FIKOLVEX-469582 format. One line per 4 residues: number of its first residue (from 1); for each residue x, y, z of N, C-alpha, C. Coordinates in pm, whole numbers. Each point is the difference from the previous one (the first is absolute). Layout:
NUM) X:Y:Z:X:Y:Z:X:Y:Z ~ ...
//
This chain:
1) 237:-1814:557:70:59:-113:-99:65:-97 ~ -121:-54:-9:-100:58:-92:-34:142:40 ~ -21:23:127:-36:134:48:111:98:-33 ~ 125:-36:26:111:89:-25:17:30:-149
5) -22:-101:-83:10:19:-146:-107:96:-50 ~ -124:-22:45:-109:89:-42:18:141:54 ~ 50:11:123:26:130:59:102:76:-83 ~ 109:-66:-36:104:64:-82:-54:42:-137
9) -81:-84:-61:-58:34:-130:-93:121:9 ~ -82:6:105:-91:113:17:75:129:30 ~ 103:-6:80:81:119:29:70:47:-127 ~ 51:-92:-80:66:37:-127:-100:66:-95
13) -122:-53:-8:-101:59:-86:-32:143:44 ~ -15:20:130:-27:134:53:113:95:-37 ~ 122:-47:13:117:81:-34:-3:41:-148 ~ -36:-92:-86:-8:30:-144:-110:102:-29
17) -114:-12:66:-106:98:-19:45:138:46 ~ 70:7:112:49:128:49:104:58:-93 ~ 86:-86:-56:101:43:-96:-68:56:-126 ~ -101:-69:-48:-73:46:-118:-68:134:28
21) -49:18:121:-61:126:38:104:112:1 ~ 116:-27:57:107:100:6:46:41:-140 ~ -10:-91:-96:39:28:-137:-112:63:-81 ~ -115:22:63:-112:63:-67:-83:-94:-86
25) 24:-129:12:-72:-97:-84:-140:-30:53 ~ -17:5:132:-133:-16:60:-19:112:102 ~ -96:86:-22:-24:111:93:-65:-50:129 ~ 63:26:115:-53:-50:127:-145:43:28
29) -39:115:-49:-135:48:26:-105:-75:-82 ~ 44:-78:-98:-94:-71:-86:10:-151:11 ~ 69:-48:103:17:-145:15:-50:-44:138 ~ -63:-115:2:-41:-62:126:57:-141:2
33) 53:-38:115:42:-139:19:-118:-73:62 ~ -24:-122:-46:-116:-77:43:47:-132:60 ~ -50:-30:120:32:-126:69:-92:-111:-54 ~ 61:-112:-38:-76:-115:-52:32:-123:84
37) -101:-76:34:20:-123:76:-11:-121:-92 ~ 57:-110:47:-18:-128:-67:-111:-70:76 ~ -115:-12:-63:-117:-54:69:-2:-152:-5 ~ 46:-59:109:-7:-145:15:-2:-32:148
41) 13:-124:35:-11:-44:140:111:57:88 ~ 110:47:-58:110:53:79:-8:150:24 ~ -103:66:-52:-16:144:19:-20:32:146 ~ 77:94:53:-15:44:139:-121:93:8
45) -106:-46:65:-126:74:4:5:123:89 ~ 96:6:92:11:115:89:90:107:-60 ~ 117:-38:-49:101:96:-45:-25:45:-144 ~ -12:-93:-91:0:35:-143:-137:11:-65
49) -93:-84:36:-131:3:-67:-62:139:0 ~ 5:74:113:-62:133:0:74:100:-89 ~ 121:-34:-42:81:92:-81:-27:-15:-149 ~ -67:-105:-42:-19:-25:-143:-63:121:-68
53) 68:52:-99:-50:116:-74:35:134:62 ~ 66:2:115:37:126:64:92:78:-94 ~ -30:128:-18:78:86:-89:70:107:81 ~ 128:21:-33:78:106:63:87:66:-107
57) 56:115:31:90:66:-91:134:-72:-12 ~ 82:46:-92:126:-64:-30:92:-8:122 ~ -3:101:86:89:5:115:-72:-17:133 ~ -126:-41:-5:-80:-14:122:2:-143:51
61) -37:-15:128:-3:-130:63:-139:-61:-6 ~ -5:-132:-2:-123:-75:12:-26:-25:149 ~ -126:-18:35:-36:-34:137:-49:-145:0 ~ 69:-85:74:-37:-141:7:-127:-18:81
65) -59:-116:-10:-121:-30:75:19:5:150 ~ 127:-16:45:27:10:144:57:137:38 ~ -10:97:-91:32:139:33:141:46:-25 ~ 87:-85:-52:138:43:-27:8:76:-132
69) 102:85:-11:26:75:-122:118:-65:-70 ~ -19:-41:-127:110:-61:-75:1:55:-142 ~ 119:5:-59:15:55:-134:-28:-104:-108 ~ 42:-125:25:-15:-106:-100:-31:-132:71
73) -56:-96:-73:-8:-136:55:143:-51:21 ~ 26:-81:87:-87:-94:65:-47:54:136 ~ -124:-34:37:-57:50:124:13:-97:115 ~ 36:-125:-29:12:-102:102:73:-120:-63
77) 49:-93:79:63:-118:-60:-96:-72:-95 ~ 52:-44:-111:-73:-71:-104:-100:87:-76 ~ 10:131:17:-85:93:-75:35:-10:-148 ~ -105:-6:-84:20:-11:-145:-69:115:-72
81) -25:107:72:-62:117:-60:98:69:-95 ~ -57:81:-88:83:71:-97:-64:134:-32 ~ 79:90:-57:-48:132:-34:-11:17:-151 ~ -94:82:-40:-8:48:-137:-11:152:7
85) 23:64:-112:-24:145:-3:-108:30:-101 ~ -71:106:27:-103:48:-92:29:148:-28 ~ 0:35:-125:21:139:-38:-135:67:-20 ~ -16:116:62:-123:78:-18:9:70:-134
89) -111:12:-66:1:68:-129:-37:147:15
//
């Protein structure tokens, strides 16, 4: 249930960022989404660890450590990664 809850929250956040972009509140050309890991004993060293700090555009996909393309976390069961956005000045 934790994975599904976090997955839903991350998808909802992405949807809100896209909505804000469509309303002109955040310009897609000036925003980067950043993948953040939770660094503890449960961190998946193959899938998520290599993604820490990976930056992509608002509508672009992340590349997991095992080569998959995904839009938002979760990348695997029990994944606790999260996204932030950074605005370019």
